[in-house]
C-alpha positions as a Markdown table, in Angstrom:
| # | Residue | x | y | z |
|---|---|---|---|---|
| 1 | Met | 24.5 | -3.1 | -28.8 |
| 2 | Lys | 23.2 | -5.9 | -31.0 |
| 3 | Leu | 19.5 | -6.6 | -30.4 |
| 4 | Tyr | 18.9 | -8.6 | -33.6 |
| 5 | Leu | 19.8 | -12.1 | -34.9 |
| 6 | Glu | 21.8 | -12.5 | -38.1 |
| 7 | Asp | 20.6 | -15.9 | -39.5 |
| 8 | Arg | 23.3 | -17.4 | -41.7 |
| 9 | Ser | 21.6 | -20.7 | -42.1 |
| 10 | Pro | 22.0 | -21.8 | -45.8 |
| 11 | Ser | 19.0 | -21.3 | -48.0 |
| 12 | Ile | 17.9 | -23.8 | -50.6 |
| 13 | Lys | 19.8 | -21.8 | -53.2 |
| 14 | Asp | 22.9 | -21.8 | -51.0 |
| 15 | Arg | 22.8 | -25.5 | -50.6 |
| 16 | Trp | 22.2 | -26.0 | -54.3 |
| 17 | Asp | 25.4 | -23.9 | -55.0 |
| 18 | Gly | 27.3 | -26.0 | -52.4 |
| 19 | Arg | 27.6 | -23.3 | -49.7 |
| 20 | Thr | 27.2 | -24.4 | -46.0 |
| 21 | Thr | 26.4 | -20.9 | -44.8 |
| 22 | Ala | 24.3 | -18.2 | -46.3 |
| 23 | Ser | 26.0 | -15.6 | -48.5 |
| 24 | Ala | 26.1 | -12.0 | -47.3 |
| 25 | Gln | 23.4 | -11.1 | -49.7 |
| 26 | Ser | 21.0 | -13.8 | -48.6 |
| 27 | Ala | 21.6 | -13.7 | -44.8 |
| 28 | Arg | 18.4 | -13.0 | -42.9 |
| 29 | Ile | 18.2 | -10.3 | -40.1 |
| 30 | Leu | 15.7 | -11.2 | -37.4 |
| 31 | Val | 14.6 | -8.3 | -35.3 |
| 32 | Pro | 12.5 | -8.6 | -32.1 |
| 33 | Arg | 8.9 | -7.6 | -33.0 |
| 34 | Leu | 7.2 | -4.7 | -31.2 |
| 35 | Val | 3.8 | -6.1 | -30.1 |
| 36 | Arg | 2.3 | -3.2 | -28.2 |
| 37 | Ala | 3.2 | 0.3 | -27.0 |
| 38 | Thr | 1.6 | 2.6 | -24.4 |
| 39 | Ala | 2.5 | 6.1 | -23.2 |
| 40 | Asp | 1.8 | 7.9 | -19.9 |
| 41 | Ile | 3.0 | 11.0 | -18.1 |
| 42 | Tyr | 6.2 | 9.3 | -17.0 |
| 43 | Gly | 7.3 | 7.7 | -20.3 |
| 44 | Val | 6.5 | 4.7 | -22.6 |
| 45 | Ser | 6.1 | 1.0 | -22.3 |
| 46 | Leu | 7.0 | -1.4 | -25.1 |
| 47 | Trp | 6.1 | -5.1 | -25.2 |
| 48 | Val | 8.6 | -6.9 | -27.4 |
| 49 | Ser | 8.5 | -10.5 | -28.7 |
| 50 | Thr | 12.0 | -11.9 | -28.5 |
| 51 | Val | 13.8 | -14.1 | -31.0 |
| 52 | Asp | 16.4 | -16.9 | -30.5 |
| 53 | Thr | 19.5 | -15.7 | -28.6 |
| 54 | Val | 18.0 | -12.2 | -28.2 |
| 55 | Gly | 15.9 | -12.3 | -25.1 |
| 56 | Leu | 15.6 | -10.9 | -21.6 |
| 57 | Pro | 19.3 | -11.1 | -20.7 |
| 58 | Glu | 20.4 | -9.3 | -23.9 |
| 59 | Phe | 17.9 | -6.5 | -23.4 |
| 60 | Lys | 18.9 | -6.1 | -19.8 |
| 61 | Ala | 22.5 | -5.8 | -20.7 |
| 62 | Ala | 21.6 | -3.1 | -23.2 |
| 63 | Gln | 19.5 | -1.0 | -20.8 |
| 64 | Val | 22.0 | 1.8 | -20.4 |
| 65 | Ala | 22.8 | 1.8 | -24.2 |
| 66 | Leu | 19.1 | 2.0 | -25.0 |
| 67 | Ala | 18.6 | 4.9 | -22.6 |
| 68 | Asn | 21.5 | 6.8 | -24.3 |
| 69 | Ala | 20.3 | 6.0 | -27.8 |
| 70 | Trp | 16.7 | 7.0 | -27.0 |
| 71 | Arg | 17.8 | 10.0 | -24.9 |
| 72 | Val | 15.5 | 9.1 | -22.0 |
| 73 | Arg | 16.2 | 9.2 | -18.3 |
| 74 | Glu | 16.2 | 5.4 | -17.7 |
| 75 | Val | 15.3 | 2.1 | -19.2 |
| 76 | Ser | 14.1 | -1.0 | -17.5 |
| 77 | Val | 13.5 | -4.4 | -18.9 |
| 78 | Thr | 11.3 | -7.0 | -17.2 |
| 79 | Glu | 9.7 | -10.3 | -18.0 |
| 80 | Thr | 6.0 | -10.8 | -18.4 |
| 81 | Asp | 3.6 | -13.6 | -17.7 |
| 82 | Thr | 3.7 | -14.5 | -21.4 |
| 83 | Pro | 6.7 | -16.6 | -22.5 |
| 84 | Gly | 8.8 | -14.9 | -25.1 |
| 85 | Leu | 7.3 | -11.5 | -24.3 |
| 86 | Ile | 9.3 | -8.8 | -22.4 |
| 87 | Arg | 8.4 | -5.3 | -21.3 |
| 88 | Val | 10.8 | -2.4 | -22.0 |
| 89 | Arg | 10.0 | 0.7 | -19.8 |
| 90 | Ala | 11.5 | 4.0 | -20.8 |
| 91 | Leu | 11.2 | 7.0 | -18.4 |
| 92 | Val | 11.4 | 10.6 | -19.4 |
| 93 | Thr | 10.6 | 11.9 | -15.9 |
| 94 | Asn | 11.2 | 10.6 | -12.4 |
| 95 | Pro | 8.0 | 9.3 | -10.8 |
| 96 | Leu | 9.5 | 9.8 | -7.4 |
| 97 | Thr | 10.0 | 13.5 | -7.8 |
| 98 | Cys | 6.7 | 14.3 | -9.5 |
| 99 | Thr | 4.0 | 16.0 | -7.5 |
| 100 | Val | 1.2 | 13.5 | -7.0 |
| 101 | Glu | -2.0 | 14.7 | -5.4 |
| 102 | Met | -4.6 | 12.2 | -4.3 |
| 103 | Ala | -7.9 | 12.1 | -6.1 |
| 104 | Pro | -11.2 | 11.1 | -4.6 |
| 105 | Pro | -11.5 | 7.3 | -4.4 |
| 106 | Pro | -13.4 | 6.3 | -7.6 |
| 107 | Cys | -15.0 | 3.3 | -5.9 |
| 108 | Pro | -14.9 | 1.2 | -2.7 |
| 109 | Val | -12.1 | -1.2 | -2.2 |
| 110 | Thr | -13.1 | -4.7 | -3.4 |
| 111 | Asp | -9.7 | -6.4 | -3.7 |
| 112 | Trp | -8.3 | -6.5 | -0.2 |
| 113 | Gly | -5.1 | -8.1 | -1.5 |
| 114 | Ala | -4.3 | -5.1 | -3.6 |
| 115 | Val | -5.3 | -1.7 | -2.0 |
| 116 | Pro | -4.0 | 1.1 | -4.3 |
| 117 | Met | -1.2 | 3.2 | -2.9 |
| 118 | Gly | 0.4 | 5.2 | -5.8 |
| 119 | Pro | 3.1 | 4.9 | -8.5 |
| 120 | Asp | 6.3 | 3.1 | -7.9 |
| 121 | Met | 9.8 | 4.2 | -9.2 |
| 122 | Trp | 8.8 | 3.1 | -12.7 |
| 123 | Gly | 5.4 | 4.8 | -12.7 |
| 124 | Asp | 3.6 | 1.5 | -12.3 |
| 125 | Pro | 0.8 | 1.3 | -9.7 |
| 126 | Ile | 1.8 | -0.3 | -6.4 |
| 127 | Thr | -0.7 | -1.9 | -3.9 |
| 128 | Leu | -0.9 | -2.8 | -0.3 |
| 129 | Pro | -2.0 | -6.3 | 0.7 |
| 130 | Ile | -4.4 | -6.3 | 3.7 |
| 131 | Lys | -5.9 | -9.7 | 3.0 |
| 132 | Asp | -4.0 | -12.4 | 4.9 |
| 133 | Ala | -1.7 | -9.8 | 6.5 |
| 134 | Ser | -1.2 | -9.3 | 10.2 |
| 135 | Gly | -0.1 | -5.7 | 10.0 |
| 136 | Met | 2.7 | -3.3 | 9.2 |
| 137 | Val | 5.4 | -1.0 | 10.5 |
| 138 | Val | 5.5 | 2.5 | 9.2 |
| 139 | Gly | 8.6 | 4.6 | 9.9 |
| 140 | Gly | 9.9 | 8.0 | 8.8 |
| 141 | Asn | 11.1 | 11.3 | 10.1 |
| 142 | Pro | 8.7 | 14.2 | 10.8 |
| 143 | Gly | 7.6 | 15.9 | 7.6 |
| 144 | Thr | 8.5 | 13.1 | 5.2 |
| 145 | Gly | 5.0 | 11.9 | 4.5 |
| 146 | Lys | 4.2 | 9.3 | 7.1 |
| 147 | Thr | 1.0 | 11.0 | 8.5 |
| 148 | Ala | -0.2 | 12.0 | 5.0 |
| 149 | Trp | 0.1 | 8.4 | 3.9 |
| 150 | Cys | -2.0 | 7.3 | 6.9 |
| 151 | Leu | -4.6 | 9.9 | 6.0 |
| 152 | Gly | -4.5 | 8.7 | 2.4 |
| 153 | Leu | -5.1 | 5.1 | 3.5 |
| 154 | Ile | -8.1 | 6.1 | 5.6 |
| 155 | Thr | -9.5 | 8.1 | 2.7 |
| 156 | Thr | -9.0 | 5.1 | 0.3 |
| 157 | Leu | -10.8 | 2.7 | 2.7 |
| 158 | Ala | -13.6 | 5.0 | 3.8 |
| 159 | Pro | -16.0 | 4.4 | 0.9 |
| 160 | Ser | -16.3 | 0.7 | 1.8 |
| 161 | Asp | -19.0 | -0.4 | 4.2 |
| 162 | Ser | -17.0 | -3.5 | 4.9 |
| 163 | Val | -14.2 | -1.8 | 6.9 |
| 164 | Gln | -14.1 | -0.2 | 10.3 |
| 165 | Met | -11.2 | 1.9 | 11.5 |
| 166 | Ala | -9.7 | 2.9 | 14.8 |
| 167 | Val | -6.9 | 5.4 | 15.5 |
| 168 | Ala | -4.8 | 6.2 | 18.6 |
| 169 | Asn | -2.7 | 9.3 | 18.1 |
| 170 | Gly | 0.3 | 9.3 | 20.4 |
| 171 | Lys | 1.1 | 12.9 | 19.8 |
| 172 | Ala | -2.3 | 14.3 | 20.6 |
| 173 | Pro | -3.3 | 15.1 | 24.2 |
| 174 | Ala | -7.0 | 14.6 | 23.3 |
| 175 | Pro | -8.8 | 12.6 | 20.6 |
| 176 | Met | -10.1 | 15.6 | 18.6 |
| 177 | Ile | -6.8 | 17.4 | 18.6 |
| 178 | Gly | -4.3 | 16.8 | 15.8 |
| 179 | Asp | -4.0 | 15.1 | 12.4 |
| 180 | Tyr | -7.1 | 12.9 | 12.6 |
| 181 | Arg | -9.7 | 15.4 | 13.6 |
| 182 | Gly | -10.9 | 15.9 | 10.0 |
| 183 | Val | -11.5 | 12.1 | 9.4 |
| 184 | Ala | -13.1 | 11.5 | 12.9 |
| 185 | Pro | -16.6 | 10.9 | 11.4 |
| 186 | Arg | -15.3 | 7.8 | 9.6 |
| 187 | Ile | -13.3 | 6.6 | 12.6 |
| 188 | Ser | -15.1 | 4.1 | 14.9 |
| 189 | His | -12.8 | 4.8 | 17.9 |
| 190 | Leu | -10.5 | 7.8 | 18.1 |
| 191 | Leu | -8.1 | 8.1 | 21.0 |
| 192 | Gly | -5.4 | 10.5 | 22.0 |
| 193 | Ser | -2.2 | 9.8 | 24.0 |
| 194 | Asp | -3.9 | 8.8 | 27.3 |
| 195 | Leu | -2.2 | 5.5 | 28.3 |
| 196 | Glu | -5.1 | 4.0 | 30.3 |
| 197 | Glu | -7.5 | 4.6 | 27.4 |
| 198 | Val | -5.1 | 2.9 | 25.0 |
| 199 | Val | -4.8 | -0.1 | 27.4 |
| 200 | Glu | -8.6 | -0.3 | 27.6 |
| 201 | Phe | -8.9 | -0.2 | 23.8 |
| 202 | Leu | -6.3 | -2.8 | 23.2 |
| 203 | Thr | -7.9 | -5.1 | 25.9 |
| 204 | Gly | -11.2 | -4.7 | 24.1 |
| 205 | Leu | -9.6 | -5.4 | 20.7 |
| 206 | Gln | -8.0 | -8.5 | 22.0 |
| 207 | Ala | -11.4 | -9.7 | 23.3 |
| 208 | Glu | -13.0 | -8.9 | 19.9 |
| 209 | Met | -10.3 | -10.9 | 18.2 |
| 210 | Asn | -10.9 | -13.9 | 20.4 |
| 211 | Arg | -14.7 | -13.5 | 20.0 |
| 212 | Arg | -14.3 | -13.6 | 16.2 |
| 213 | Tyr | -12.4 | -16.9 | 16.4 |
| 214 | Thr | -15.1 | -18.3 | 18.7 |
| 215 | Leu | -18.0 | -17.4 | 16.3 |
| 216 | Met | -16.3 | -17.7 | 12.9 |
| 217 | Trp | -17.0 | -21.4 | 12.3 |
| 218 | Asp | -20.7 | -21.2 | 13.3 |
| 219 | Gln | -21.4 | -17.9 | 11.4 |
| 220 | Leu | -19.0 | -18.1 | 8.4 |
| 221 | Gly | -18.2 | -21.8 | 8.2 |
| 222 | Val | -14.4 | -21.2 | 8.2 |
| 223 | Asp | -11.7 | -21.1 | 10.8 |
| 224 | Ser | -9.9 | -18.1 | 9.2 |
| 225 | Phe | -11.5 | -14.8 | 8.2 |
| 226 | Trp | -10.0 | -14.5 | 4.8 |
| 227 | Glu | -11.1 | -18.0 | 3.8 |
| 228 | Ser | -14.8 | -16.9 | 3.9 |
| 229 | Lys | -16.7 | -16.0 | 0.8 |
| 230 | Ser | -19.1 | -13.8 | 2.7 |
| 231 | Ala | -16.5 | -11.7 | 4.5 |
| 232 | Pro | -15.5 | -8.9 | 4.5 |
| 233 | Ser | -19.0 | -7.6 | 4.8 |
| 234 | Pro | -20.9 | -4.9 | 6.9 |
| 235 | Gln | -21.6 | -7.7 | 9.4 |
| 236 | Trp | -18.0 | -9.0 | 9.4 |
| 237 | Pro | -15.9 | -5.9 | 8.5 |
| 238 | Val | -12.1 | -5.7 | 8.3 |
| 239 | Leu | -10.9 | -4.0 | 11.4 |
| 240 | Val | -8.0 | -1.6 | 10.6 |
| 241 | Val | -6.3 | -0.2 | 13.7 |
| 242 | Leu | -3.6 | 2.6 | 13.5 |
| 243 | Leu | -1.4 | 3.3 | 16.5 |
| 244 | Asp | 0.4 | 6.5 | 15.4 |
| 245 | Glu | 3.5 | 7.5 | 17.3 |
| 246 | Cys | 3.2 | 4.1 | 19.0 |
| 247 | Gln | 6.4 | 4.7 | 20.9 |
| 248 | Thr | 4.3 | 6.8 | 23.3 |
| 249 | Trp | 2.9 | 3.7 | 25.0 |
| 250 | Met | 5.6 | 1.0 | 24.3 |
| 251 | Gln | 7.3 | 1.6 | 27.6 |
| 252 | Asp | 4.3 | 0.2 | 29.4 |
| 253 | Pro | 4.5 | -3.7 | 29.6 |
| 254 | Arg | 0.7 | -3.9 | 29.4 |
| 255 | Val | 0.7 | -2.3 | 26.0 |
| 256 | Val | 3.6 | -4.4 | 24.8 |
| 257 | Asp | 2.0 | -7.6 | 25.9 |
| 258 | Leu | -1.4 | -6.7 | 24.4 |
| 259 | Thr | 0.0 | -5.5 | 21.1 |
| 260 | Ala | 2.3 | -8.6 | 20.7 |
| 261 | Asp | -0.6 | -11.0 | 21.3 |
| 262 | Ile | -2.9 | -9.1 | 18.9 |
| 263 | Glu | -0.1 | -8.9 | 16.2 |
| 264 | Ala | 0.6 | -12.6 | 16.5 |
| 265 | Lys | -3.0 | -13.8 | 16.1 |
| 266 | Cys | -4.9 | -11.0 | 14.3 |
| 267 | Arg | -4.3 | -12.2 | 10.7 |
| 268 | Gly | -7.0 | -14.9 | 10.8 |
| 269 | Ala | -9.5 | -12.7 | 12.6 |
| 270 | Gly | -9.6 | -10.0 | 9.9 |
| 271 | Ile | -7.7 | -7.4 | 11.9 |
| 272 | Phe | -4.9 | -5.3 | 10.3 |
| 273 | Leu | -2.7 | -3.5 | 12.8 |
| 274 | Ile | -0.6 | -0.5 | 11.7 |
| 275 | Leu | 2.3 | 0.7 | 14.0 |
| 276 | Ala | 3.7 | 4.1 | 13.0 |
| 277 | Thr | 6.7 | 5.7 | 14.6 |
| 278 | Gln | 9.4 | 8.0 | 13.6 |
| 279 | Lys | 12.2 | 5.6 | 14.5 |
| 280 | Pro | 11.2 | 2.0 | 14.8 |
| 281 | Thr | 14.3 | 0.8 | 16.7 |
| 282 | Asp | 13.9 | -1.7 | 19.4 |
| 283 | Asn | 13.7 | 0.9 | 22.2 |
| 284 | Asn | 10.7 | 2.5 | 20.5 |
| 285 | Leu | 9.1 | -0.7 | 19.1 |
| 286 | Pro | 10.0 | -4.1 | 20.6 |
| 287 | Thr | 11.4 | -6.6 | 18.1 |
| 288 | Arg | 8.9 | -9.3 | 19.2 |
| 289 | Ile | 6.2 | -7.0 | 17.8 |
| 290 | Arg | 8.0 | -5.4 | 14.9 |
| 291 | Asp | 9.3 | -8.7 | 13.5 |
| 292 | Leu | 5.7 | -10.2 | 13.3 |
| 293 | Cys | 4.5 | -7.5 | 10.8 |
| 294 | Thr | 4.0 | -8.8 | 7.3 |
| 295 | Thr | 4.7 | -5.4 | 5.7 |
| 296 | Ser | 7.4 | -2.8 | 6.4 |
| 297 | Leu | 7.2 | 0.7 | 5.0 |
| 298 | Cys | 9.8 | 3.5 | 5.6 |
| 299 | Phe | 9.7 | 7.1 | 4.5 |
| 300 | Pro | 13.0 | 9.1 | 4.5 |
| 301 | Val | 15.1 | 8.8 | 7.7 |
| 302 | Arg | 18.5 | 10.2 | 8.7 |
| 303 | Thr | 20.2 | 7.1 | 10.2 |
| 304 | Thr | 21.0 | 3.7 | 8.9 |
| 305 | Ala | 19.8 | 2.2 | 12.2 |
| 306 | Ala | 16.3 | 3.6 | 11.6 |
| 307 | Ala | 16.2 | 2.3 | 8.0 |
| 308 | Ile | 17.4 | -1.1 | 9.0 |
| 309 | Ala | 15.0 | -1.3 | 11.9 |
| 310 | Ala | 12.1 | -0.5 | 9.7 |
| 311 | Leu | 13.0 | -2.6 | 6.6 |
| 312 | Gly | 15.2 | -5.4 | 7.9 |
| 313 | Glu | 18.8 | -6.5 | 7.5 |
| 314 | Gly | 18.2 | -7.3 | 3.9 |
| 315 | Leu | 18.3 | -3.6 | 3.1 |
| 316 | Arg | 22.1 | -3.7 | 3.4 |
| 317 | Glu | 22.3 | -5.7 | 0.2 |
| 318 | Tyr | 20.3 | -3.0 | -1.7 |
| 319 | Pro | 21.8 | 0.3 | -0.7 |
| 320 | Glu | 20.2 | 2.1 | -3.6 |
| 321 | Met | 16.8 | 1.4 | -2.0 |
| 322 | Ser | 17.7 | 2.9 | 1.3 |
| 323 | Pro | 15.4 | 5.8 | 2.5 |
| 324 | Leu | 18.5 | 7.6 | 3.6 |
| 325 | His | 19.0 | 8.7 | 0.0 |
| 326 | Arg | 15.6 | 10.3 | -0.1 |
| 327 | Met | 16.0 | 12.9 | 2.6 |
| 328 | Arg | 15.5 | 15.8 | 0.3 |
| 329 | Pro | 12.4 | 18.0 | -0.3 |
| 330 | Glu | 11.7 | 16.6 | -3.7 |
| 331 | Phe | 11.4 | 13.1 | -2.3 |
| 332 | Arg | 8.8 | 14.0 | 0.4 |
| 333 | Gly | 6.2 | 11.3 | 0.3 |
| 334 | Val | 8.6 | 8.6 | -1.1 |
| 335 | Gly | 8.5 | 5.4 | 0.8 |
| 336 | Thr | 10.4 | 2.1 | 0.6 |
| 337 | Ile | 8.2 | -0.9 | 1.1 |
| 338 | Ile | 8.7 | -4.7 | 1.4 |
| 339 | Asn | 6.1 | -7.4 | 2.2 |
| 340 | Glu | 5.8 | -11.1 | 2.0 |
| 341 | Thr | 4.1 | -11.0 | -1.4 |
| 342 | Ser | 6.8 | -8.8 | -3.1 |
| 343 | Ser | 10.1 | -10.0 | -4.6 |
| 344 | Gly | 12.2 | -7.3 | -3.0 |
| 345 | Tyr | 12.2 | -3.7 | -2.0 |
| 346 | Thr | 10.2 | -1.1 | -3.9 |
| 347 | Gln | 10.1 | 2.6 | -3.8 |
| 348 | Phe | 6.9 | 4.5 | -4.5 |
| 349 | Lys | 5.4 | 8.0 | -4.4 |
| 350 | Ala | 2.5 | 8.2 | -2.0 |
| 351 | Pro | -0.1 | 10.6 | -3.4 |
| 352 | Phe | -0.4 | 13.6 | -1.1 |
| 353 | Cys | -3.8 | 13.5 | 0.6 |
| 354 | Thr | -5.0 | 17.0 | 1.6 |
| 355 | Arg | -6.8 | 17.4 | 4.9 |
| 356 | Thr | -9.7 | 18.9 | 2.9 |
| 357 | Leu | -10.1 | 15.8 | 0.8 |
| 358 | Ala | -9.8 | 13.5 | 3.7 |
| 359 | Ala | -12.4 | 15.4 | 5.7 |
| 360 | Gln | -14.8 | 15.5 | 2.7 |
| 361 | Val | -14.6 | 11.8 | 2.1 |
| 362 | Ala | -14.9 | 11.1 | 5.9 |
| 363 | His | -18.0 | 13.2 | 6.3 |
| 364 | Ala | -19.6 | 11.7 | 3.1 |
| 365 | Thr | -19.0 | 8.2 | 4.3 |
| 366 | Ala | -19.7 | 8.7 | 8.0 |
| 367 | His | -22.9 | 6.6 | 7.8 |
| 368 | Tyr | -20.8 | 3.5 | 7.4 |
| 369 | Thr | -19.1 | 4.0 | 10.8 |
| 370 | Arg | -19.9 | 1.4 | 13.5 |
| 371 | Asp | -18.4 | 0.4 | 16.8 |
| 372 | Phe | -16.0 | -2.4 | 17.3 |
| 373 | Pro | -18.1 | -4.9 | 19.3 |
| 374 | Gly | -17.5 | -4.7 | 23.0 |
| 375 | Ile | -15.3 | -1.6 | 22.9 |
| 376 | Thr | -16.7 | 1.7 | 24.3 |
| 377 | Val | -13.6 | 3.8 | 24.8 |
| 378 | Gly | -12.8 | 6.3 | 22.1 |
| 379 | Arg | -16.5 | 6.8 | 21.0 |
| 380 | Gly | -16.9 | 10.3 | 22.4 |
| 381 | His | -16.4 | 12.0 | 19.1 |
| 382 | Arg | -19.4 | 10.2 | 17.5 |
| 383 | Ile | -21.9 | 10.3 | 20.4 |
| 384 | Thr | -24.4 | 13.2 | 20.3 |
| 385 | Ala | -27.2 | 14.1 | 22.6 |
| 386 | Gln | -29.8 | 13.6 | 19.9 |
| 387 | Ala | -30.1 | 11.9 | 16.5 |
| 388 | Pro | -29.2 | 14.2 | 13.6 |
| 389 | Ser | -32.3 | 15.8 | 12.0 |
| 390 | Ala | -30.8 | 16.0 | 8.6 |
| 391 | Pro | -30.6 | 12.8 | 6.5 |
| 392 | Val | -27.2 | 11.1 | 6.1 |
| 393 | Arg | -25.2 | 12.2 | 3.1 |
| 394 | Lys | -23.8 | 9.5 | 1.0 |
| 395 | Leu | -20.5 | 9.7 | -1.0 |
| 396 | Arg | -20.7 | 9.8 | -4.8 |
| 397 | Val | -17.3 | 10.0 | -6.5 |
| 398 | Val | -16.5 | 9.9 | -10.1 |
| 399 | Arg | -12.9 | 9.3 | -11.3 |
| 400 | Gly | -11.2 | 12.6 | -12.0 |
| 401 | Glu | -14.0 | 14.7 | -10.4 |
| 402 | Lys | -14.3 | 16.4 | -7.0 |
| 403 | Val | -16.1 | 14.7 | -4.1 |
| 404 | Thr | -19.8 | 15.3 | -4.2 |
| 405 | Ala | -22.6 | 14.1 | -2.0 |
| 406 | Ser | -26.2 | 13.1 | -2.4 |
| 407 | Thr | -29.0 | 12.6 | 0.1 |
| 408 | His | -29.2 | 9.0 | 1.4 |
| 409 | Pro | -32.8 | 7.8 | 1.6 |
| 410 | Thr | -32.5 | 6.5 | 5.2 |
| 411 | Ser | -30.7 | 7.6 | 8.3 |
| 412 | Ala | -27.8 | 5.4 | 9.4 |
| 413 | Arg | -28.2 | 3.2 | 12.4 |
| 414 | Arg | -25.6 | 3.5 | 15.2 |
| 415 | Gly | -24.9 | 0.0 | 16.3 |
| 416 | Ser | -22.3 | -2.6 | 16.7 |
| 417 | Thr | -21.5 | -5.2 | 14.1 |
| 418 | Arg | -19.6 | -8.4 | 14.3 |
């Protein structure tokens, strides 16, 4: 391992003495300079300024030797946006096996192109692009973290008044049974496994998508939702729709046709469709739907077919990234993700979102909940015989602290928004 440059260019004295190379005593040793160093719970990061002939390729070739010399778990070397500056990452613990519990969201989401999701395999934060995305496929065996991730995403998005969410739970016989009961106050439309209700909801969602395209130019001055400077907003929210255990309805041609049409066109309308299933093979999720999703996420599975179906044929070239290798208890919550903005497959640890935290955030942000325009199915969990007598309680969260609530000065209005 030679991460330095021995400069034997003759000095003025050498040339005066008639030497064409520097003598051993006068040879200069040029060592890459450490510019900055940071430490976290997983290890350290070093930013190094390279020298001639000792750059990124040389450091990459020395990764294993550096890990052995430093007695750390693993070393990774990556380039940065600054020419001549590289980042050396040394891990002392494995971020994928560490227990990560989700904290209350410190603030509403403002960057829809980078919604926080958790640490990747190097302990760096990984994000989910919702902006300019049509939707995503989420796969994974039962108990591997798929539903906990869905609850975590709802909890992350809940503090924003510029998003509305709908959930259809294919394994629940009724809307208020199962995994999403706790977050129901922040869900605009909550459905169970009833096929006719899901068809009615998707028909309404298709109509809302077309209505948005019709009104967008007159009201926003753009032809695509994400081109607008005034959206997302409370008047024009992002619509996030989760079909959990979607295979429950995919045998019905009406559901397939509606979902395929929405998936193909929803990107420009500000609609983000999430299709979650244990095994996203073509008999559970038709390829004409699955292949249109801009993001693919898979938690541990037991078969190659399920992994390839979720993440694409390109996974065969990166067997070390396969979710088959994570089918152990310590890797619960570890997902493999790829999207159109990433350079390849990435594994990350989804922070575990407790049902208690999800329910607290959902209740504290319930006053942001509005209907999807034109859709009435799935509203039963929010309709009461009389207006609440107590004032709405508004979420107040501080990084690192528990969720608290304060009285909101005005009651929330129940009404539809564009």
